[in-house]
C-alpha positions in Angstrom: 0.0 0.0 0.0 1.8 3.1 -1.2 -0.7 5.9 -0.8 -4.4 6.3 0.0 -7.0 9.1 -0.3 -10.3 9.3 1.4 -13.2 11.8 1.2 -16.5 11.8 3.0 -19.3 10.2 1.0 -22.7 11.1 2.5 -21.9 14.7 3.3 -20.7 15.3 -0.2 -24.0 14.0 -1.6 -26.0 16.1 0.8 -23.9 19.2 0.1 -24.3 18.9 -3.7 -28.0 18.3 -3.5 -28.4 21.2 -1.0 -26.3 23.5 -3.2 -28.4 22.8 -6.3 -31.6 23.3 -4.3 -30.4 26.7 -3.0 -29.4 28.0 -6.4 -32.8 26.8 -7.9 -34.9 28.3 -5.1 -33.1 31.6 -5.0 -33.2 31.8 -8.8 -37.0 31.2 -8.8 -37.5 33.7 -6.0 -35.3 36.2 -7.7 -37.2 35.9 -11.0 -40.6 36.1 -9.2 -39.6 39.2 -7.3 -40.7 41.5 -10.2 -44.4 40.4 -10.0 -45.6 41.1 -6.4 -49.0 42.5 -5.7 -47.7 44.2 -2.5 -46.8 47.5 -4.3 -43.1 47.1 -3.5 -41.0 47.8 -6.5 -38.2 45.3 -7.1 -35.6 46.2 -9.8 -33.6 44.0 -11.9 -30.6 44.6 -9.6 -32.6 43.2 -6.7 -33.4 40.1 -8.7 -29.8 39.6 -9.7 -28.7 40.1 -6.1 -31.1 37.4 -5.0 -29.7 34.9 -7.5 -26.1 35.8 -6.5 -27.0 35.3 -2.8 -28.2 31.8 -3.7 -25.0 31.0 -5.5 -22.9 32.3 -2.6 -24.9 30.2 -0.1 -24.5 27.2 -2.3 -20.7 27.8 -2.4 -20.7 27.9 1.4 -22.5 24.6 1.6 -20.1 23.0 -0.9 -17.3 23.8 1.5 -18.6 20.9 3.5 -17.6 18.6 0.7 -14.0 19.8 0.7 -12.5 17.5 3.4 -9.9 15.0 2.3 -7.2 12.9 3.8 -4.1 11.7 1.8 -1.5 9.4 3.3 1.6 7.6 2.1 4.7 6.0 3.6 6.1 9.4 4.8 3.1 11.1 6.3 -0.5 12.2 6.1 -2.2 15.4 4.8 -5.5 16.4 6.4 -7.6 18.9 4.6 -10.7 19.9 6.5 -13.3 22.6 5.6 -10.9 25.5 5.6 -7.4 24.4 6.6 -4.9 21.8 5.3 -2.0 20.4 7.3 0.6 17.7 6.6 2.1 15.6 9.3 5.0 13.2 9.2 4.2 9.8 10.7 6.8 10.4 13.3 4.7 13.3 14.6 1.6 11.1 14.9 1.0 9.0 18.0 -2.2 7.2 16.9 -5.0 7.3 14.4 -8.2 7.0 16.5 -11.9 7.1 16.2 -13.3 7.7 19.7 -16.7 6.3 20.7 -19.4 8.8 19.9 -17.1 11.0 17.7 -18.3 12.3 14.4 -15.0 11.8 12.7 -11.6 10.2 13.1 -8.6 12.1 14.4 -4.8 12.0 14.6 -3.5 11.9 18.1 -0.4 14.2 18.5 2.0 14.7 21.4 1.0 16.8 24.4 -2.6 15.7 24.3 -3.3 17.5 21.0 -5.2 16.1 18.1 -6.4 17.0 14.6 -9.8 16.0 13.4 -10.0 14.1 10.1 -13.3 15.4 8.8 -12.9 13.2 5.7 -13.5 10.1 7.8 -17.0 10.5 9.2 -19.0 8.1 11.3 -22.0 8.3 9.0 -20.0 6.7 6.2 -19.8 3.5 8.3 -17.8 0.9 6.3 -16.0 3.5 4.3 -14.8 5.1 7.6 -13.7 1.8 9.0 -11.7 1.1 5.8 -10.1 4.5 6.0 -9.1 4.2 9.6 -7.6 0.7 9.0 -5.6 2.0 6.0 -4.3 5.0 7.9 -3.4 2.8 10.9 -1.6 0.3 8.6 0.5 3.2 7.0 1.2 4.6 10.4 2.3 1.2 11.7 4.5 0.5 8.7 6.2 3.9 9.0 6.8 3.9 12.7 7.3 0.2 13.3 
């Protein structure tokens, strides 16, 4: 096993469906803003702003699909929603998945840890396979 890569499965599906839903709903609302019987006047710029707001919210939701973990013989790279960090296996004490936790984590010295949001409990068998692969690489690298 030279290198592995894992991404969450369920959250990616939910994020994509939610993003499409947001864009569609905000586009429909934006297009319908021009015809309101309330007497309020909506301009084209208001309609465009509503559609852009839907696209921005969709982009925010798609950030949840960004997590990834890549590992090889030398170390592991953990990319969560916003941050990405690389660790050499010598820096990692354990790869764990505590009871009741939403995702796996890398145990580091001094009681620190880094969450691996790409390995989520809701993915069940996929998460188990990911943790086993990461543990195998860690064990091979550290002896």
